[in-house]
matplotlib code that plots the C-alpha trace (Angstrom):
import matplotlib.pyplot as plt

x = [50.0, 49.7, 45.9, 46.3, 44.3, 41.3, 41.5, 41.9, 39.0, 36.9, 37.7, 36.6, 33.6, 32.8, 33.4, 31.1, 27.7, 26.0, 27.3, 24.9, 21.8, 23.7, 23.2, 26.8, 27.8, 31.5, 33.3, 35.0, 34.2, 37.3, 36.5, 34.3, 35.6, 34.5, 31.2, 30.7, 31.4, 29.2, 26.6, 27.1, 27.1, 23.5, 24.2, 22.7, 25.4, 25.8, 28.9, 30.1, 32.5, 34.2, 33.7, 30.7, 29.8, 31.1, 33.7, 35.8, 38.8, 40.6, 38.4, 40.4, 36.8, 33.2, 31.1, 29.6, 25.7, 23.7, 26.0, 24.3, 26.8, 26.3, 28.7, 29.8, 30.0, 32.6, 33.9, 35.1, 31.4, 28.3, 26.8, 23.7, 22.3, 20.5, 21.6, 21.9, 21.2, 23.9, 24.8, 28.4, 30.6, 33.5, 37.0, 39.9, 42.8, 40.6, 41.1, 45.0, 43.5, 40.4, 41.1, 38.7, 39.7, 37.2, 33.8, 35.3, 35.0, 32.2, 30.1, 30.8, 30.2, 26.9, 25.6, 26.3, 23.4, 24.1, 26.0, 26.8, 30.6, 33.6, 36.2, 39.0, 42.3, 45.2, 48.7, 50.4, 52.4, 53.3, 54.5, 58.2, 60.1, 57.9, 58.4, 62.5, 62.0, 60.7, 63.1, 66.3, 64.6, 61.5, 58.9, 56.9, 57.0, 53.2, 52.9, 53.2, 55.5, 55.3, 53.8, 55.5, 56.2, 55.6, 52.2, 48.8, 47.0, 44.4, 45.9, 46.4, 43.7, 44.9, 48.2, 48.8, 48.8, 47.0, 48.0, 46.3, 47.9, 46.3, 46.4, 44.2, 41.9, 41.6, 40.1, 37.7, 36.0, 36.1, 34.0, 31.9, 31.1, 32.8, 35.8, 38.2, 37.4, 40.6, 43.9, 44.4, 47.4, 47.4, 51.3, 54.1, 57.7, 60.3, 62.2, 59.0, 58.8, 62.6, 62.2, 60.1, 62.6, 62.1, 58.7, 59.6, 61.2, 58.0, 56.1, 58.0, 57.9, 54.1, 53.8, 54.8, 52.4, 49.8, 50.9, 50.6, 46.8, 46.2, 46.4, 43.5, 40.1, 38.6, 37.3, 40.5, 42.6, 40.2, 40.7, 44.4, 44.7, 42.9, 45.2, 48.6, 46.8, 46.0, 49.7, 51.7, 49.6, 52.1, 49.7, 49.9, 53.8, 54.4, 51.7, 52.1, 48.6, 46.4, 43.0, 41.2, 37.6, 35.4, 31.8, 29.4, 29.1, 28.1, 26.6, 28.6, 29.9]
y = [170.2, 173.4, 173.9, 176.3, 173.5, 174.0, 178.0, 177.6, 175.3, 177.4, 180.3, 178.6, 177.4, 180.9, 182.1, 180.1, 182.2, 183.0, 180.4, 180.8, 179.3, 175.9, 172.7, 170.9, 167.2, 166.7, 163.7, 162.7, 165.9, 164.9, 167.5, 169.4, 172.6, 173.7, 172.0, 174.4, 177.5, 176.8, 176.1, 179.1, 180.9, 179.6, 177.2, 173.8, 171.3, 167.7, 165.6, 162.1, 160.0, 156.3, 155.2, 155.4, 158.5, 156.7, 155.1, 158.3, 158.1, 160.2, 163.3, 165.6, 167.7, 166.6, 168.2, 171.3, 171.6, 171.9, 169.9, 167.0, 164.4, 160.9, 158.4, 155.3, 156.0, 153.8, 156.1, 152.9, 152.0, 154.0, 157.0, 156.6, 159.9, 160.0, 161.6, 164.9, 165.9, 168.3, 171.7, 171.3, 168.5, 168.7, 166.7, 167.7, 165.2, 162.6, 161.0, 159.3, 157.8, 155.8, 152.5, 153.3, 156.5, 155.3, 155.0, 158.1, 160.4, 158.7, 159.3, 162.8, 163.6, 161.7, 163.1, 166.5, 168.2, 169.9, 172.9, 171.3, 172.4, 169.8, 171.6, 169.0, 168.9, 166.4, 166.3, 167.3, 164.7, 166.6, 169.7, 170.0, 169.0, 166.1, 164.9, 165.5, 163.5, 160.5, 160.7, 160.6, 158.3, 155.9, 157.7, 160.6, 163.5, 161.9, 165.0, 162.2, 159.0, 156.2, 153.1, 151.7, 148.3, 147.5, 148.8, 146.2, 146.5, 148.1, 151.3, 151.5, 153.9, 156.4, 156.7, 158.6, 155.1, 156.1, 159.5, 160.5, 161.1, 164.2, 162.7, 159.8, 162.3, 164.7, 161.6, 160.5, 164.1, 164.6, 160.7, 162.3, 165.4, 167.3, 169.8, 171.9, 175.5, 176.4, 174.8, 177.1, 176.7, 175.8, 176.5, 177.2, 177.2, 179.2, 176.3, 175.3, 178.7, 179.3, 175.8, 177.1, 177.6, 174.4, 174.8, 175.6, 172.2, 170.4, 172.1, 171.2, 167.0, 168.2, 169.8, 166.5, 164.8, 166.8, 166.8, 162.7, 163.1, 164.5, 161.1, 160.0, 160.6, 164.2, 162.9, 161.5, 164.5, 167.2, 165.6, 165.2, 169.1, 169.8, 167.7, 168.9, 173.1, 172.1, 169.9, 173.3, 175.2, 177.2, 175.8, 172.3, 172.6, 174.4, 173.4, 171.6, 170.5, 171.2, 172.8, 171.6, 173.2, 171.9, 172.3, 169.3, 170.5, 167.8, 164.3, 161.0, 159.0]
z = [-59.2, -61.2, -62.3, -65.2, -67.4, -64.9, -65.4, -69.1, -69.8, -67.8, -69.5, -72.4, -71.4, -70.2, -73.3, -75.1, -76.8, -74.0, -71.9, -68.9, -71.0, -72.0, -70.7, -69.3, -68.9, -67.1, -68.0, -64.9, -62.8, -60.0, -57.2, -59.1, -59.2, -62.6, -62.2, -59.1, -60.9, -63.7, -61.6, -59.7, -63.0, -63.3, -65.7, -66.0, -65.1, -64.1, -63.7, -63.7, -61.4, -62.1, -58.8, -57.1, -54.6, -51.6, -53.0, -54.8, -52.9, -55.1, -54.3, -51.6, -50.7, -50.1, -53.2, -52.4, -52.0, -55.1, -57.8, -59.7, -60.0, -61.4, -59.5, -60.8, -65.2, -66.5, -69.3, -71.2, -71.9, -73.5, -71.6, -70.5, -71.9, -74.7, -78.3, -78.6, -74.8, -73.6, -75.5, -74.3, -72.7, -71.6, -69.4, -68.2, -67.5, -67.4, -71.4, -70.5, -67.5, -69.8, -71.9, -74.9, -75.8, -79.2, -76.5, -74.6, -77.8, -79.7, -76.8, -75.9, -80.0, -79.6, -76.4, -77.9, -79.5, -83.3, -82.7, -79.0, -78.1, -76.8, -74.4, -73.6, -71.9, -71.3, -71.4, -74.7, -76.1, -79.1, -77.7, -78.9, -76.0, -75.9, -79.2, -78.5, -75.2, -77.4, -79.9, -77.6, -74.9, -77.0, -74.4, -74.1, -70.7, -70.4, -67.2, -64.5, -63.5, -65.5, -63.4, -61.0, -61.0, -57.6, -58.4, -58.4, -61.9, -59.6, -59.6, -63.3, -63.9, -61.8, -63.8, -67.2, -69.1, -71.9, -72.9, -76.4, -79.9, -80.9, -84.7, -82.6, -81.3, -84.3, -86.3, -83.6, -83.5, -87.2, -87.2, -84.5, -86.7, -84.1, -85.9, -83.8, -83.8, -81.3, -79.5, -76.1, -74.2, -70.8, -68.9, -71.6, -70.3, -71.6, -72.6, -74.8, -76.8, -77.3, -79.1, -81.8, -84.0, -84.9, -86.3, -89.9, -89.3, -88.6, -90.6, -93.8, -93.1, -92.4, -95.1, -97.0, -95.4, -96.4, -100.2, -99.7, -98.8, -102.4, -103.0, -101.3, -101.3, -101.2, -97.4, -96.1, -97.9, -96.0, -92.8, -93.4, -94.5, -91.2, -89.1, -90.3, -90.2, -86.3, -85.9, -86.5, -83.9, -81.7, -79.0, -79.4, -79.8, -76.7, -74.1, -71.1, -71.1, -74.7, -74.4, -77.8, -78.1, -80.8, -82.1, -83.6, -87.4, -89.3, -88.5, -87.4, -89.9]

ax = plt.figure().add_subplot(projection="3d")
ax.plot(x, y, z, "-o")
ax.set_aspect("equal")
plt.show()
């Protein structure tokens, strides 16, 4: 499995203003590579795992000494951290495994300090090739095979069973007072770049949706116009995963 998404997420985290002075929370830290890098940078950082640390069979290495990891944190439930307790919350390739997108994003926004940053990577259902695949087959390219029918329900979370729709994550961030600042590409394949010839057509349909939003309340029109702006972003149209960089700029609603 390529790790472009991890490299891009770490680049974005290190690119935050004065990043060494910030406090970080990683939701679902996996093998802890980003957590380790930030800790070595001198940052205050902690991670979470879904299973208890002694039951985390998915991890491929022992955590290096010096990492702070809270085990047994179910991301479908409220986090145990206080409101506004971290400068940065980040997560790479986790939300697509989590049943409750609402809880995941809402809690990430809640524990962010005002002005804090959220960095999130996830398989990109909205790249042009995935949209075409859905049109032809009825299911998106989710960056992993569909759940085998021979598998028990207990392993469902190991698959990409809940890849998040970009309009939904945009809405949940918006409701949490968090506004997208940038979409960064991870891996872009040549065929995806070639498919950008369809971008004007996508922008046309997106523009029609934005104009319909003008009939709604000012708040709806603002949110949908921002959604349309990002929906036509080249990274969302081409990248295998999408890296969302967002900032808490308003109160939750």
